[in-house]
C-alpha positions, 0 to 999 in steps of 0.5 A, a space after each residue: 520502520 523507516 519510510 522516506 518520501 521523495 517529492 515535489 510536493 511535501 505538504 500532500 504527503 505531510 498532510 495525510 501522515 499527520 492524520 488517523 492511523 498514520 499519526 498514531 504510528 508515528 506518535 508511537 515511535 512505530 514508523 518514522 517518516 522522512 518526507 523530503 522535497 526535491 527542490 531543496 537538492 537543486 543548486 540554481 537560485 530557481 530551484 529547477 527540477 525539470 527540463 524538455 526531453 532529449 529527442 523532442 516530444 510533449 512535457 517535461 522530464 524531471 532532472 537527474 541531478 537533485 534527485 541523485 542529491 536526495 538519494 545520496 544524502 539519505 545514504 549518507 545518513 547512517 549515524 542516527 537511528 532515525 536515518 536511512 541506510 543505502 540498503 533500504 529498498 528504493 521504489 519508484 512510483 511508475 505506472 510502468 511497475 509491477 502491480 501493488 498488491 497486498 502480498 507486496 505490501 507485507 513483504 515491504 512491511 517486514 523491511 527496516 525501511 523504504 524510499 519513495 520516489 514520486 515522479 511527475 511531469 513525463 517521469 524521471 531521467 532514466 539514468 535515475 532509475 538505472 543507478 538508484 531505483 531497485 523496484 517500480 511500483 504501479 497502483 494500477 493501470 492508469 496514469 496520475 499527474 504524479 506519484 504523491 497518491 501512490 506513494 500514500 496508497 503504499 504507506 497506508 497499506 504498509 503502515 497498517 501491517 506494522 505490529 501495534 499499529 492498529 487497535 486490534 492485532 487481528 484486523 489486518 490479518 483477516 483484511 481482504 487479500 490477507 486471509 488466504 487470498 479471499 475477500 472479506 466477509 460482511 460486516 454488521 454493527 448496531 442497530 440490529 434492525 435498520 430499515 427492515 433489514 436485520 442482522 444474520 441471526 447467526 452473528 447473534 447466536 453467540 455460537 463462535 464456531 458457527 459464526 466463524 463457519 458463516 464468515 469463512 462461507 461468506 468470504 468464499 462466495 464473496 471472492 468467486 462472485 465478485 472476484 472469480 479471477 482471484 477464486 480461480 487463482 486460489 481454488 486449488 489451494 483450498 482446504 477440504 473444509 473450505 471446498 465443503 463449505 463452498 459446496 454446501 453454500 452453493 447448493 443452498 443458494 440454488 
């Protein structure tokens, strides 16, 4: 997969991509990252990328010319295996966008490539959005100083879904939100007893069928307790077995 990032602060992106799972994905050749400084596409000697808004008001707006030049450069680079084509999904990180979800991460992870535009100041000139952007995405109902952190959130959640990136291919499959929309079950490791707290006996039993049943039950209970909104949305789609597990667990708690 190819992931390009257009930003005014490439060092923020590059520092993160050089660590941990992101670095592993790059070294293994599973993901090609292309981080571009929007200032490199300016034509004036001061590399100006923003200007005051028409109509007045606070803040500055990112100018359209350098952003357009960056997108055009990416679209033209089609001769190399490491390049991006104009068909790759172009996304603007914006608090006005659709909410970022695990389902959306899975959708984008299946694409050959994406291009992420990081805004700053009061945002980008609307003509860029109208001309180049396929989709706007928000990581939450709050405002940040720039799109770099949202871009990294997206990159991380997408990259770990690409086959071969994680050491255990089952890890992503059972993450929260991936497991039929449920939250993940509790996890334990050594030591068996920590500050008088013991690991649940079923996890030490060696009975994998019972362990699977316990984990599924815990996912159901945890989702209902911590995210009742999620549980309500998926409750009608639960299997007969899940309904029985949940009902039995509720009765035992009462």
